[in-house]
Phi, psi and omega in degrees: 000132175287155181302319182294330178293318179300314185292324178296316181302311180296327174300315179296323175296319177294321175299318180295319176300314180296321175298320180289328176297322181286324184286321186236064179295161176310137178097349176289134181268134188228144168250132183279129169264321181198138177230130179266082183202145181295334178247033187304142169292139184297139164317139179094343178292139177260157174196177184242133177292131173267310181188164172249124184276179186296343177252009167094007174289127178271109179276135187240157163243096185285151176303331182273006177097347177291155174231021181294133187278158176265141172252104184303337180282337185237332177273153179245129186199166177216159181281134177239004175146192172254157179302132179096353180272000000 
């Protein structure tokens, strides 16, 4: 892979992360439908987005006290509002 191709690939990654940050800003309320993890948060649990990191993990503050992050490519979830709604 050429250097310019690597740079272009990382630009696309940054763009994808930025789209996630715009779609799930801090304070967004989410309900989990399914999580693929051995320590998964139970389906139906609600939580609040803390932030989206540079690799696209959505860091959460779950209502049950967990802080396990969401992987948008494998976990299923939906927005239920903004914090305070």
